[in-house]
N, C-alpha and C positions, 0 to 999 in steps of 0.2 A: 870621667872626671871633668873634662873641659866643658861638657854640656851642663854640668852642675854649676860651674862658674858663670857660664853665659846666662843660665836661668836666674842665678842670684843677682846678677847685674840688671837684668830685665825687671826683676821684681822690685829692686831698689828704684829704678827709673819710673816704674809705674806708680809706686807709692808717692814719689815726689810730685808727679803730675797730678795725682788725685788730691793731694793736700793743697796744691796751688789752685786747682779748680774750685775747691770748697771756698777759698777766700774770694775768688772772682765771683762766685754765686752770691756770697754775702754782700759784696759791693754792688752787684747788680740789683739785688732786692732793696738795698738801702737807697739806691738811685731811684727806684720805682716809688718808694715811700716818699722821698722828697718831691718827686714829680706829682704824685697824688695830692699832697698837701698844698703845693703851689697852685695846682689846678683849683682846689677847693677855695683857696684864698682869692683867686681871680673870679671864680664863679660867685663867691659871696659879694664881691665888690659890684659885679653886674646886678645881682639880686638887689643889693642896696640901692643902686642907681634907679632901679625901677620902682621899688616899694618903700624906700626910705627907712628900711630896717633890714637886719640880717636874718637869714633863715634860722629858725630856732628848732631845737630838739633837746630831749632829755639826754643825760649822760648815757653813753653806750660804747661798746668796743668795736666800732666801725664808723665809717663816714655815712651818715644817713642819706637816703634818697632825697634830693632837693627838687621835688616836683619835676618840672620839665628841664631843669638846669643841670642836674648831675645824678648819675645812677648810684645806687647803694654800692659802696666800695669797701672791701676788707683788705687787711694787711696781706702781703704776699705769702707769709707763713701762717698768719691767723692762729697763733698759739701763744698764750700768755708767756712772757710779757710782750711778745711781738704781736700786738694788736694796735689798731688806731684807737686813740682815746678821745672821744668827743666830750667836752665839758658842757654840762647843762647850761643853756643860755635862755631858757624859757622865761625867766624873770627879767631879763634885760636884753631886748632885741637890738640894742645898739652895740653889742659886743659878741664875739665868738672866739673860741679857742679849742684847738685840737692838737694832739701831739703824737709822735711815733717814737718808739724805742728802737734805736738802730742796732743792727747786729755787729757791725764793725765799730770799735771805739774810736777809730781815727786818731786825732791828736789829743783826745780826752784820756785822762788817766784811769777812769773807771767806766762810765757809761755815757753814750752820746744819744741825744734826743734831737728831733727836728720838731719845732713848734710853729704853728700858724695861728695868728690872732688877727683881730680887726686892725691892728697897728702894723702888722707885717709878719714875715716868717724868718726863721734863722735856726742855726744849729746851737745847741746848748749842752754843755758838759754837766753831768750830774753824778750821782752815786746810786748804788743799789739800795741804799737806806734812805733816799730822799723822800720827803713827804709828798705824795702824789697830789697834784693840784686838783682839788675837787670843786673849786669855785672859779668863776671867771677871773676875779681879782687875783687869786693865788696863781692862776695860770699865766696871767700877764706878767706878774712879778717874777715867776719862774723863768719866763722867756727872756727876761732882761729888758723888755720894753717898758718905758715909763710914760 
């Protein structure tokens, strides 16, 4: 009987540890997403300094390879909606925008995004029903930068 009690207590402790580790993994992947988008923003500025335009690419679910500047990069989970969203900037090489859906909502009531644009990068609260920014102007407005 005592062995069953000990096993029950161990099972409860193991389940608590596993649940807390899941949250830590989510936060770790979100930190990687933010670091990736911050790196892209920095690389885009360097690219702009050299060529007087930003790297351009069509819309896609990753960060495209930026020639010698940045390798092709995918979201740590790379499974909808957890993919990097690059907004098509082929018609306007003076802007860029990409964003990532975060796993942990943080202080947001619904969904948290991290957005990087030619103006800067930041966290943005949204909802599951938001209109996905398919254009550069919509993405900049979505980011809150004016």
